[in-house]
MIVEX-683295 format. One record per residue (C-alpha): x, y negated, z. Coordinates in steps of 0.2 Angstrom, whole numbers, plus 2048, in hexadecimal, padded with zeros to 3 digits. Layout:
N
XYZ ...
This chain:
612
801802800 8067EC7FE 80A7E380C 7F97D8809 7F07E9812 7FB7E3823 7EE7D6828 7E07E0825 7E17EB834 7D77D983C 7CB7D7830 7BB7DE838 7C07D3848 7C97C3841 7BE7B3845 7BC7A5839 7B0796837 7A679C828 79679D81E 78979682F 79678D837 79579E843 7A57AA846 7AA7B5834 7A57C8836 7A37D4828 79A7E682B 7A57F5827 7A3808820 7AE81281C 7A982380D 7AF83480B 7A383D7FC 7A684E7F7 79B84F7E3 79A85C7D8 7998577C8 7908647BB 79385D7A8 78886C7A0 7778617A8 7808517AF 7778557C1 7818537D0 7828577E1 78D8507F0 78D84C803 79083C80B 79A83781B 79982481E 7A081C82F 79680B832 79C7FE83B 7917EE841 79C7E2844 78A7D6845 7867CD853 7757D7850 76D7E7855 76A7F3847 7577FC847 7587FF833 766802824 762803811 76B80B804 76E8087F2 7668177E7 76A80E7D8 76A81B7CA 75581E7CE 75380B7C4 7568177B4 74581F7B5 73581B7AD 72A80C7B7 73A8097C1 73B7F37C4 74B7F37B9 7417FD7AB 7357F17AB 73C7E07AE 7457E779C 7337E8795 72D7D879C 7397CB79B 7387C278A 74C7C5785 7507D678A 7617DA78D 7657E577B 76F7F3786 75E7F778F 74F7F0785 742800787 75080A787 74A81179A 738813798 73D820789 74782B794 74383D795 7458467A5 75784E79F 75A83D79D 7568307A9 76082D7B9 75E8327CD 7648317DA 75D83C7EC 76083E7FC 75B84E802 76384A812 76983D81F 76D83E834 77583083E 783838849 779846846 769843848 75D84683A 757834834 74683182B 74882981C 73D82280C 7448217FC 73B8107F1 74280E7E0 75480A7E1 7558097F5 754816803 74C80D812 75181781F 74C814835 75A81783E 757822851 76481985B 767804857 777804854 77D7F3861 78B7E885C 79A7EF85B 7947FE858 79A80D84C 78F81A847 79182983A 78282A82C 78483E823 77A842813 77984D805 7748477F6 77184C7E2 76D8407D4 76E8427BF 7788377B5 76E82C7A9 76F829795 77F81D794 77280D796 7787FF7A2 78A7FF7A9 7888117AE 7828227A6 78883279A 78E833788 78E820787 78E818773 7A381D771 79F82E777 7A682C788 7A083C791 79D8327A5 79F8207AA 7978227BE 7948117C5 78780E7D3 7888227D5 7868257E5 77981F7F6 7838107FA 78180580A 77A7F5809 7807E780E 77A7DE820 7817CD824 77D7BD82A 7707B981F 7687CD822 7657DC818 7697DC805 7607E9801 75E7E37EF 7557F17E1 75F7F27D2 7567E97C2 7687EA7B9 76E7D97C0 77E7D67CE 7857DE7E0 78B7DE7F0 7947EB7FA 79D7EF80B 7AC7EC80F 7B6801812 7BF80F80D 7BD81B801 7C2830800 7BB8387F3 7BA8497EC 7B384C7DB 7B385B7D5 7B085F7C3 7B38687B1 7C786A7B0 7C68647A0 7C18537A4 7CC8447AA 7C98397B7 7CC8267B7 7C681F7C8 7C88137D8 7D28187E2 7E48207E2 7E28337DE 7EA83D7EC 7ED8517E5 7F384D7D1 7FD85D7D1 7EC8667D4 7E58627C7 7F28667B9 7FE8597BC 80F8647B9 8068737B5 80787F7A7 7F788479D 7F78967A4 7F988E7B8 7E88817B4 7DF8907AE 7E18987BA 7DC88B7C5 7C78907C2 7BA8847B6 7BC8767C1 7C986A7C7 7C885D7D7 7CB84B7D6 7D28427E8 7D08347E8 7D38267F6 7CF8147F4 7D5806802 7C77F6805 7BF7F67F9 7AB7F37F6 7A48007EA 7AC80F7E2 7AB8137D0 7B18227C2 7B38287B3 7B48397AC 7B883F797 7BF84E791 7C9844783 7CF83678E 7E383078A 7EC82B79B 7F981C79B 8028157A9 80B8037A8 8177FC7B7 8137EC7B8 8207E17C0 8187DC7CF 8187F07D2 8057F47CE 8048037C4 7F78007B5 7ED80E7AE 7E381179E 7D681C798 7D281D789 7CC82A779 7D4833770 7D0826761 7DC825753 7D281474F 7D480D75F 7E6814766 7EF803760 7E37F776A 7E7801778 7F8803777 7FA7F2775 7ED7E9782 7FA7F3791 8047E5790 7F77D778D 7EF7DF79D 8027DF7A7 8027CB7A1 7F07C87A8 7F47D07B9 8037C67B9 7F97B47B8 7EB7B97C3 7F87BD7D1 7FE7AC7CB 7F17A27CC 7E67AA7D8 7EF7B57E4 7FA7C77E4 7F07D67E0 7EF7DF7EE 7EB7F37E9 7FA7FE7E2 7F08027D2 7E47FB7C4 7DA8037B8 7D48007A6 7C780D7A0 7BD80E790 7AB812798 79B80A79A 7917FD790 79B7ED78C 7A67E879B 7A47EB7AF 7B17EA7BC 7B17F47CB 7BE7F77D8 7D17F97D2 7C77FD7C2 7BF7F87B5 7B38017A6 7B47F8794 7AF7FB785 7BC80177B 7B8800769 7BE7EC767 7C77E175B 7DA7DE767 7D57CB76A 7C17D4772 7CE7E477B 7D97D6783 7CA7C9787 7BD7D578F 7CF7DC798 7D27CB79F 7C27C87A5 7BC7D87B0 7CF7D87B5 7CB7C77BD 7BC7CE7C5 7CB7D87D1 7CD7C97D9 7BB7BD7D6 7B07CD7DC 7BA7D97E4 7C77D07F0 7BB7C17F0 7AA7CA7F2 79B7BB7F0 78A7C47F0 78A7C37DE 7767C87DF 7747B77E7 7857AD7E1 7887B37D0 7907A47C9 79E7A47D9 7A27B67D0 79F7B57BD 7A57A27BD 7B47A37C5 7BA7B47BA 7B47AA7A9 7BE79D7AF 7CF7A67B4 7CA7AF7A4 7CB7A479A 7DC79C79F 7E47AE7A4 7E07AF78E 7E579D78B 7F77A478E 7F67B778E 7F27B677B 7FB7A4779 7EC79A774 7F478B77B 7E278277D 7E2770786 7D077678E 7CE78878B 7BD787793 7B477D785 7AA78D782 7A3790795 7A077A794 79477F781 78D78C78A 785781796 78277478D 77877E784 76C783793 76E76F79B 76576D78A 75977A789 74B778795 74E78979D 75A7867AA 75878B7BD 7657877CC 7747917D0 76C7957DF 75F7A37D7 7607B27DC 7697BC7CD 7587C77CA 74D7BA7C9 74F7AD7B7 7457AC7AD 74F7AF79D 75F7BE79D 7687AF792 7637A17A0 76B7AC7AF 77A7B17A3 77F79D79F 77D7987B0 7877A57B6 7947A57AC 7957977A1 79078B7B1 79A7947BE 7A97937B2 7A77807B1 7A277C7C4 7B47827C4 7BB7787B4 7B27697BA 7B67687CD 7CB7657C4 7C47567BC 7BA7527CD 7C97567D8 7D87587CD 7E07677C4 7ED76A7CE 7E276A7E0 7D77757D6 7E67817D4 7E877F7E8 7D77807EA 7D77927E1 7E57997EC 7E17937FD 7CF7997F9 7D87AC7F6 7E37A7805 7D37A5812 7C67B1809 7CF7C0802 7C67D1808 7B67C680E 7A77C1808 7A87AF802 79A7A47FF 7987937F6 79A78B805 7AC79380A 7AE78F7F8 7AD77C7FA 7B4779809 7C5780802 7C47737F7 7C1766802 7CF76D80D 7D876C7FF 7D575A7F7 7CF750806 7C174D7FE 7AE750800 7A675B7F3 7937607FE 78C7547EE 79575D7E1 79076F7E7 77D76A7EB 7797617DC 78376F7CD 77E77E7D8 76E77B7E1 7657707D5 76476E7C1 76875D7C2 7727557B4 78174B7B0 77E73E7A3 78872C7A3 78A720798 78F711791 781704792 78A6F578A 79C6EE787 7996D9784 7A86CD782 7A66C7793 7B46B878D 7C16B6781 7CE6BE78D 7C16CB794 7B46D9791 7A96DD79C 7A46F179A 7916F77A4 79070B7A5 77F7147AB 77B7237B3 76C7297AD 76E73B7B2 76B73F7C6 77A7487C8 78A73B7D0 79A73F7CA 7AB7357CB 7AD72A7B8 7BE72B7AF 7BB7207A1 7C9720792 7CC71078B 7D870E778 7DE6FE774 7E36F8760 7F46F7765 7F4707769 7F570777E 7E9712789 7E271079A 7D971D7A3 7CD7127B3 7CB71D7C0 7B77197C9 7B77267D7 7A572A7DE 7A37247EE 79A7347F7 7AD73B7F6 7B272F802 7C47357F8 7CC7307E6 7D57387DB 7E87387D9 7ED72C7C9 7F073C7BC 7F87307AF 8037217AF 7F77167A7 7E971A7B6 7DF7097BF 7D570E7CC 7C27047CD 7B97017DB 7AC7107E0 79B7137D9 78D7187E4 7807247DF 77171C7E2 77670C7D5 7707117C6 77F7067BA 7936FF7BE 7996F17B7 7AD6F07B4 7B86E47AC 7C56E67A1 7D56D779D 7D36DA789 7CA6D277F 7BB6DC775 7C66D9766 7D46E276B 7CB6F2770 7CB701765 7BF70E76E 7B8711781 7B3722786 7AA729797 7B673979A 7C173C78C 7C774D793 7B675278E 7B775D7A4 7A87527A8 79875D7A3 78D74F79A 77F755794 77E747786 78E740780 78A736773 78872877F 79A72B787 7A3722778 7A470E771 7A370D764 797718762 790722753 783715752 789706753 79870B747 78970E737 7816FE73C 
């Protein structure tokens, strides 16, 4: 293990002023599972022993488990939602409704005990409701033992068998998973195809499967010799028809695996010592891209180490599987039949999730933009470097996505639960594009250097915890010194828009020019006004936002700080010591890092005035 784990022994009891201004705490769950997979009918049986520690100040009288595979049955919430939403995910559509009993997925619990006592429980869709015989007091541990069985559904969403690229098993969300309990209570959300929240813990998993299958999984393989590495074919044949793969995964909140009889397995040791594992089909059409991907994956890893913080596990796996790209602990499943650019791009995004979700594990059902948006932001920067694009602003795609959303009339606040967006497109643009712009635009507000420091400080303060939006913005405030509650509130809790305009430019006298700016949108922002002169000179007039109680450090030599602009005043005037005849152009935010919804009124002279 890397040295970062040395500090984790105090994790469960560490105190830190956090989410709701109380002492920080989080639950802990250690899993031991033994699973037998039948690759003929794709059914499996398993046992689970779960040691649960209640680190909360509350007495728990019930618990909940997620039974995700039950979503792949006709009439499930995922099925009905997909068939009734205006813009269904094309991967799902009405496919669940047409599954035969042999194609459906299910996950059933056949027995459950708490410290040896049988428990009453009820299966309600994708959630198991459990009534405890003995309450779990604050600080107490209890052991749940369970027997369960499941059937892997046809590949539809994330999990499944026989994907479109021929991967036999993509095993995500496959086991009964204890729901998270935190300062907001239980999070026993039904599975409707969106996001997740999990309890930190250690996993010890034994998977028994046909010996011809190669397994990629979360965690470290404990018995490579026993499954054939280093043995002759005769010795392997003598071991029987199945192999048991034993994995151990420390400090994760999920466990995922994939298996296929045609997997090629490559290993690359990165500069920081991390073992990078690659599993992909023995397919001549994709081999070259997957070979080339391996050095790029190392570059991505080192970039994220530099910009966020050190990857703490000793291993990371990229496996062909799933239905697009999806991040899991120590592993990602991605589709592999892509162009090289696309293959690197999806790896960059999913690998970045190892930091923004598997290290800083926000409740992504409630704060999906912190997961997807932060990942989109940092992966765009990573791609800009490793693919040597060298774009001045690598986030232009995210800005376009947000501006389309803001002007669409269907935007909902980012505080909307991930399952309850009216449109899938609105969810996607809000989580990915608007979430990425939150960070890129924060760099405009507090300065890019302060933003870089904020991300690294966020990692140090919140790795292996469950940060909330308030926790992140407090880090940004501590790093920069600015008051930023207004930014978090307006951007994430409302659909207020940014729209600043140059209202009027006129000659005050023969030696000066008066410029009147106007705030049209409801969301406040500091303003950077760029003025270019006919002689080639250039000035940035920085207008601080009064409610920030702070001013950004000059970013250029020609930086001129003006008086504050209080939000309630709709207009703002400033005077330039140059005649209007010497001014070539005036523009609000020429960096275009402020997500102004109408840039046409940001420029003087406007296109309209030029035509006139």
